[in-house]
N, C-alpha and C positions, 0 to 999 in steps of 0.2 A: 907925653905919653912915655910911660917906662914899663918895663916887663914885670917888676914886682907887684904893680897895681892891677894887672890883667890875671895874674895866677889865682887868687882867690875867687874871682867870678867863674873862672872855668872849673875849679874844684867844686864849687857849690852846684853848677849845672849837672856835673857827673853824679853828684851825690843825690840829686832828685831822681835822675834815671834808675839809679841801683835801688833807691827806697821803693819806687813804684814795682820793680821786679820782685823784690822781697815780699811786699804786700801781697801781690798776686798770688805767689806760691804758698803763703801761710793760709790764704782764703780758701784755696783749692784743698789743702791738706785738712782743714776743719770741716769742710763740707763733705768729702768723701765718705766717712762713716754715715752720715745721715742720708745720703743718697743709697747706700747699700741696704740700709734698713727699710726703705720704701717697698710697697707691694708691687709686683710687675704689672705692667699696663695691659688690661684685658684684650685690648685690640690687637697689640702686639703678640699676645699669647694666641689669639685665633688665627692670626697670619702664619705663625710658625707651626701650629698644630695642623694646619690644613682644614679640609670640610669636616663638619661634625661626624657624619656617618663613617669616616675613615680614621677617626682619632683612636680607636682602639685596634687599628690593624698594625700587625708587627711589621718590622722594617722587610722590605721586599727585595731579594737579591736582583741584581741587574739581569736583564734579558740577554744571556750570552748564547742561548741556542737559536738557530734559524727559526724564522717565523713559521714555517711548515711544521717544525717539530714541537711547537709550544702548544700546551693543552688548550682545547677550545674552551670559550667561556661558557658559563652555565646557561641553559635554556631561558628564554624570556618568559615573562607573564603572559598567560593566554586567556583573554576573556571569553565568557560562554557566548555561543551564538544566540541571537534574540530575533528571530523572523517573525513575519506575520502569523497569527494576529496579535502578537504581543510586542511589536516593535515600539509601543508607546508606554511600556511600564516604566515606572519612575526610579527604579532602582536595579541593581546588578544582583543577581542571586548566585548563590554558591553552587558550583558544579564540580565534577570529579577533576582532579588535576594530576595528570599523568606525569609531569615532571617533578612532582614532590615540593614545589614551591608554595607559599602560603597564598591563598585566594584573596581577593579585596576585602579590605577592613579587618583583616586578621594578621597579627604581627608575626614576622618571621623570627626564628630562633637565631638566625645569623645576624649579628649586629652590623655586618657590613652590607646588608641586603638594602636596596631602596625601599623607601617607604611610599605607599600610596597616598597621593594628596586628596583628602576627601573634603569636600565643600559641604557647607550646611545644606541639608534636605529641606526643600520647601514644597507645597502642592505643586505637582505637575513638573518637579524638576528632577533630573537623574543625577546619579553620582558621577562625578567627572573622573574618568579613568586616566588621570595624568600621574605620571610617576616622577618624583622629585626626591633628592637626597635627604631634605627635612621639611618638604612641603613649600608651598609658596610663601614669599616674603610678605611682611604685613603691608608694605607698600605697592604690592602687585596688583594689576588691574584685574578685575573680575573675569573669570574664564569665559571665553567665547561659546555660545550655544552651539552644540554640535549640530550638523545638517540632519534633519528629521527628528531631532530630540524635542521633548515637550518644553514649552514655555514656562516661565515663572508666572505664577498667578492664576487667575481664572481664565483669562482669554487665551486661547490656544491657536485658533486658525480661522481665517475668513477665506471663502471660496466663492468664485464666481465662474460658471461654465455654460457654454452654449454649443448647440450642434445643429446641424442642417442635413436632413435627408431628402434627396432629390426626387421630385415627382415632376414628369415632362409635360403632362396635359391633364385636363379635367377628367379623364377615365382613369388616371392613376391617383396615387396617394402620396403626397409630400408633407413634411412637417419641419418645423423648426422649433427650438426650445432654449430657455435660458433658466439655469438653476443657481440660485444664490442662498448659501447658508453661512452660519457662524457657529464656531464650537467653543463651548466653555467647559471648564474641569473644576469640580468641587471636592473638597477633601472628605468625602463621605463614600464608605465608611471609614477609610484611613487615607492620609495623604499619598501612601504607596499604591492604593487601589481606589482611584478617584471615581466619582460618578461623572460621565462625560454626557453633556446635554447639547444637542445640535438642532436649533430651530431653522427651518428652511422653507423656501417658497420656489416653486417652478411653474413657468408659464409656457404653454404650448400653442403654436399657431399650426393650424391644419389646413392643407390645401387638397380639396376634393376628398373622396368622390362624392359626385352628385347623386348617384343611385348604387347602393344605399347612402343616404345623407349622413353627413358627419358635421358637427357645429364647427364654427370658425376658430374656436379658442376653447381650450379647457386647462385646469389648474390643479396644482399639487401644493397643499399646505400641510406642513408636517412637524413633529416635535420628536426627536429621537433621543431615547435614554440608553446609555451604554455603560457597561462596567467590563473591566479587564482585571484578572488577579492572577497571580502565581500560586497555585495550590501547594506545591512543593519543588523539589529540585528538578523534577522531570515533567509535571503536569501543569497545565494552565487553562484558563477558562475566559471565554469572550462571549458575552450574551448582550443583546439589544432588543428593546420593543419601540416601535414607532408607530404611534397612533397618528392618522392624517385624514384630511378632508380632500377627495379627488372627485372633481365634478366641473361642470361649466358655469356654476354659480347661477344657474336658471332654474334649478330644481332642488326641492327638498327631499329628495329620496334618501332613506336610511342607508342605502347601498353606498352612497358616497363616503361614508366613515368606514375606513378599514384600518385594521391593526395588524401591521407586518412586523417581523423580527427575524431574528437569527440566534442560534446557540452553537458554539464551536468549543470542542475540546482539543487540545494539542498535546502531544507527547514528544518531548525532546529525545529523539532516538540517539543522537550523538551531536557534536558540534557542527555538523553539516546538514542532517536530515531531521525534519520535523513532521510528524504524522498528524494530520488533521482529520477529524471527524466530527459531523454536525449536520444541521438541518438549516434551510432558510424558507420561512413562512410568508407567502405572498398574499393570503387572504383573497384570492381570485378564483372565479368559478371554473376557469379552464385550467389553471395550475395552482394548487393550494400550497404543496410542499415541493421543495427541491433539495435533494441531498447535497451535501458539501463534504465530499471525501477526496481525500488525496495527500500529497506530499509537498512540502516546501523544502527546497534544497538551496543552501547558501555555500556554493562551491568556494567562494572567495569574496572579498570586498567589491569585486568588478562582475560577478556573475550570479544570477538568481534565477531559479526555476520554480514556479508555482503551478504544480499539477492538480489544480482544485477546481471542480464544477461548482458554480455555473460560469467562472471566469478564470480559465488557465492563462498563464502568461509566463514568458521568457524575456528577461530583462538583462541588458549589458551595458555597463558604465564605460564610456569611451573617453572621459576627461574628469579630472577631479583635482581641487585645491583646497586650501583652507576655508574658502567661503562659498564655493559652489560646486555642483557636479552636473554632468550631462549624461543622460541615459537614452537609449533607444530600445524598443521592445516590441514584441509580437504578442498579441492577445486575442482571446475569444470572448465573446459576450453574450448573454441573453437579455434582449432589450424589449422595450415595450411599456405599456401601462393599461390601466383599466379606469374608466370615469363614468359616473353617473351623469346622464345628459337628457335634454329635451329634444326629440325628434322634430322635424319640420312639421309634422301633423299635430304636435302638442303632446304626444305620448311620451311618458318618462321610459326611459330605458337605459341599460348597461352596455356600454361599448368597450370591447376589449382589444387591444392591439398588441402583437408580438412579433418578433423577428430574431434572427440570428445575425451575428456579426463577426467578421475576422478582420482585425485592424493591425496596422503598423503605427507606432507612435513614438514621439520624441518628448523628452521631459527635460526641465532645468530645475534642479533643487537648490536651494540657498539656505545659509544659516540665518541670514537676516534679510528682510526685504521681501520682494516679490518673486515667486516661482511661476513656472509657466509650463503648458504642455500642449501638444498639437497631435491629432490623430485623424488618419484617413482609413475609412473601412469599406469592405465589401458586404452589403446587407442583402441576405436571402432568407427564405422560408417565411415571407411575410404574409400576415393573415389578419383579417379584422372580423370579430364575432360580435354578435347581439344577443342578450339574454331573452329578447322578445321573440326569437324564432326567425328573424330575418335571415335570408340566406347569407352565409359567409362571403366575404370578398378576399380575394388574394392579389395584391398587387405584384407588378413585376420586380425582379431584382433590381437593386440600384446601388448608389455610393453614398456615403456619409462622410462629412467633415466636422471635426469637433475641436474646440480650443477652450483654453480657460487659464485663469490666474489663481494663485493662492498668496495668502500673506500670514 
C-alpha cells in the first residue's frame, strides 16, 4: 500500500459529489421559467380569496374600538307570518320589509349580502328559508322537512283519533268514537295552490238512553275537498266542501246524505295579527250555519291565540328542537253530530246530538314520524233532538277524553 495509489481514488469520489451538485443547480435554473409561466392553482386561489360572497369586500380595518362602540350589524331577514288557515301554503309570499332588505327570492343590491338558498318547488313542498353564503353545496343532504310543513308528493298526512264521553248509567248518554282519515294533495290548479282531498270514516258507539231510544252504533263516511290560496300580499282564501253519508247503515233515508263545508277569508293585518271572516255550513236541521269570525295572533314562535268561533284556542309551546315540538293549549269546541237512524219501532228518523266542550290539551309535533295529542274536556249543554217530534233529551254534564296520532 502506498499513498500515490490512493490519491486518484479520493479525487474521483470528490468529483462525483461536485458533479451531482452542479447538475441539480442547472436543473433548477432551467425549470424556474417554466414554473413561473404556469397558471395559478384555482384551489389555492379560492383559499387565498376566502368565501365567494366576501371576494369583493374591500380590506377591513382592525377593530380598534371597544365592542360597545362598534356599529351594530344590519337587521336580519324577517319572514312573513303565516297563521291558520294558511299554514299549509307551499310558498312564501312577499310582504312589506321595513328593514329595507331584499325579500326571499329577490337578489339584494349588496354583493356582500347572504343569498337565500331556494330548493326546487314540488307539489306540496314549501321553499326552504335557509340562508347560506352561496347556497347548499352539491354534496349536501336534502333539507329536513320543517315541523308542520307540507310533504313532498301527494301523500300529506294520516290521522287516527278516538274519544270517550262518559255516561254513568242507562238513564244517561255516553258515547265513544274512532275517526280515521288520510290526506292527499294534487297540483290542481297549480302546485302552489293544490287541491287537498281527505277521505275518512268515523264510527260511533252509543250507550243509552233507552227512552227515547238510540241505536247502538252510527257511522260517518265522508270525502273532503279543500283548497287554499294566496290572493295577494294581504288576502288569502280557504274553502272546503265535504259530502258524506251519516247514518246507522240500517236506513236508506235521503237525509243521511249531507254536504257540509266552510269558506274563510283572511286578511294579514301585520306580521302578528290575521283577521278571519267566514262561515261554516253544517247542513243540520238544528244548526245550519255557524259564523267564523275572529283573530289569529302569532305573538312569537312559542305563543299563538286563535279567537275564532266555533273553536277558539290559546296554545303555548314549552319545548322545541330540530325534530320535535311540545305544546299545551286551552280550547273550546262545538261538538256533536246528526245521523239518519231506524228507531226500535222501525220508524225512520233523524237524531241530532250537540254539546259544548272546554278542554285542556297536550300535543307533540314532529318533522318526521308520528305525532300525538291528548285532551281532557268538560262537556256541558248536551241535548238530543229528533225530527219526528219525539221530546228532546238533555243528558247531564260529563267529562271527555280524546287522544290521537298523526303521521
